[in-house]
NULOTOR-372310 format. One record per residue (C-alpha): x, y, z. Coordinates in steps of 0.25 Angstrom, whole numbers, plus 5000, padded with zeros to 4 digits. Example, Ala and Ser with C-alpha at 12.3 -4.5 7.8 and 13.67 -1.06 7.14 Angstrom:
<sedrens>
504949825031 505549965029 
</sedrens>
This chain:
<sedrens>
524951855330 524751895315 523752015313 522851915304 522351795306 521651695295 520451645301 519851515298 518451515306 517151575301 516851535287 517951425288 517351345299 517551195297 518251215283 519451175278 520251305279 521751245275 521751315261 521351445266 522251455278 523451415269 523051515260 522951615272 524451575276 524851585263 524251715261 525051775274 524051735285 524951675297 523751685307 522651575306 521651575315 520651455318 519751395328 519151265334 517751305329 518251345314 518651195313 519751245304 520951205313 521351085305 521451145292 522151265299 523051165304 523251105289 523551245283 524651285294 525351145291 525151175275 525651305275 527051265279 527251385287 527951355300 527051345312 527651485317 527151565306 525751545308 524851595319 523751495323 522551535331 521451435335 520251445344 519451355355 518151385351 517251295363 517051165353 517851085363 518651115376 519851195375 520851095377 520251005366 520051115357 521551155357 522051025356 521051005344 521451135337 522951105339 522750965333 521851025320 522851125319 524151035319 524851135329 525451115343 525151265346 524251375340 524551525341 523251585347 522151495353 520851565356 519551545363 518651565352 517451615359 517051645374 515651595373 515951455373 516951465386 516351415399 517351475408 518251585402 519351575413 519451435414 519351425399 520551525396 521451445407 521251325397 521651415385 522851485394 523251335395 523351305381 524451425379 525151365391 525151235385 525651295372 524551255364 524451405359 525351525361 524251625363 522751615368 521551705365 520151725364 519051745353 517751815353 517951865367 517152005371 517752105380 517152065393 517451915391 518851955386 519052045400 518551925408 519651825401 520751935403 520551945418 520551785420 521651755409 523051715413 523351735399 522651835392 522151805379 523051855367 521951865357 520451885356 519851875343 518451925340 517551975329 517952115325 517652225315 517352365314 515852345316 516152275331 517552365334 516752455344 516052345352 517552265352 518352405355 518352385369 518752235368 519952265359 520452375368 520352275380 521152155371 522252265368 522452305382 522652165387 523452115374 522452025368 522552035353 521152055346 520951975333 519752005324 518851915315 517751945305 518452095303 517952095290 516452095293 516052245290 516352185275 515852035276 514652055285 514352205286 514552265272 514152405270 514252455284 514752585290 516352525291 516352505275 516552655273 517852675281 518352555277 518252565262 518852715265 519952645271 520052545261 520152655250 521252735257 522152595259 521852545246 521452425253 520052335255 518952355265 519452215270 520852265272 520252395280 519452315289 520552215292 521452355295 520452405304 520452275312 522052295312 521952445316 521352385330 522452295332 521652165329 522152035323 521252005310 520751865308 520151845294 519951745283 519751715268 519751605258 520251715248 521751735246 521551875241 520751905254 521751855263 522951945257 521952055258 521852035272 523452015274 523652155267 522952225277 524352225285 525052295273 523952405273 524152545279 523452555292 521952625294 522052765298 521452805311 520352875304 520052745296 520052655308 519052755315 518252765303 517952615303 517852605318 516752715318 515952635307 516052505313 515452575326 514152595317 513952455317 513752355304 512752365295 511452275297 511252145291 510352205281 511252325277 512452235276 511552145266 511052255258 512452305256 512852165253 511852165242 512152295236 513552245234 513152115227 513552005237 513251875234 511751795231 512251705243 512451825253 511151885247 510351765251 510951745265 510651895267 509251885262 509051755271 509551825283 508551935281 507451845281 507851755292 508051885300 506551925295 505951795299 506551805314 505951935315 504651885312 504751765321 505051855332 503851945330 504852065325 503952075312 504452235309 505952185310 505452065300 504852155289 506052255290 506952135287 506052075277 506052215270 507652215271 507552085266 506752145252 507652265252 508952165251 508352075240 508052205232 509352255235 509952125230 509052115218 509652255213 511052215214 
</sedrens>
């Protein structure tokens, strides 16, 4: 399995991603990740065909998301992708399963029938994965999870269990310390490592993910960003001290919504982002007043005013 994948979920849901997937392939990505839920399988399939590459040169992952029965899902996925077989087929989330053991037997049947080379899961926590391993005839090859420095501590045992049982961990949304939680404790050790390596903070975060033995799933519409991601493979490894510093900073937890918003304001993010943050604070305050939490509501209103003043000064 390639160490980095191009994802077609999240912001791409329901969109035609043909051009973006072609761009990713041309830039150097060989692992493409999609799912029934994303509604991008048809355009992923089109991009694969238009790439002109031999099927063996690409690694295709898709997922059963619970929209239909599993047999119907894999049949539709293969038809939309225009493939006879995918490389990896995952259960997208355990929460829609009615019977873990029976549903896994169905997925095992897909591997036996040749619809997929490997099978796995996504968003399985430790107790659920432990339960699956106990009843599985074929252990999952992969568990794809939300993973970044701020949730590493809570996922450490999950990673250790997976490694012990030969289950590869894949990570999505690993750049959240930059995209969702800017200005948090992780920023400092990431910037320090970036300076030493002459790399970007994005590359340091992805290097940190690699240091945990985890496969990266990421995305972008920008060719420059894709090149930035792929260049991580050529960077020197993070030192043990740098990894430990990021671990320790992540264990402190992400900044609050308000702190991240104020940081964003100081760094002059777009007006649309300011409007979104302001609206979010206002909604939280309204919710607090409705629930009778007047003090909390007043605190949020004061924070909204502080945020507005900060934006005005920027």
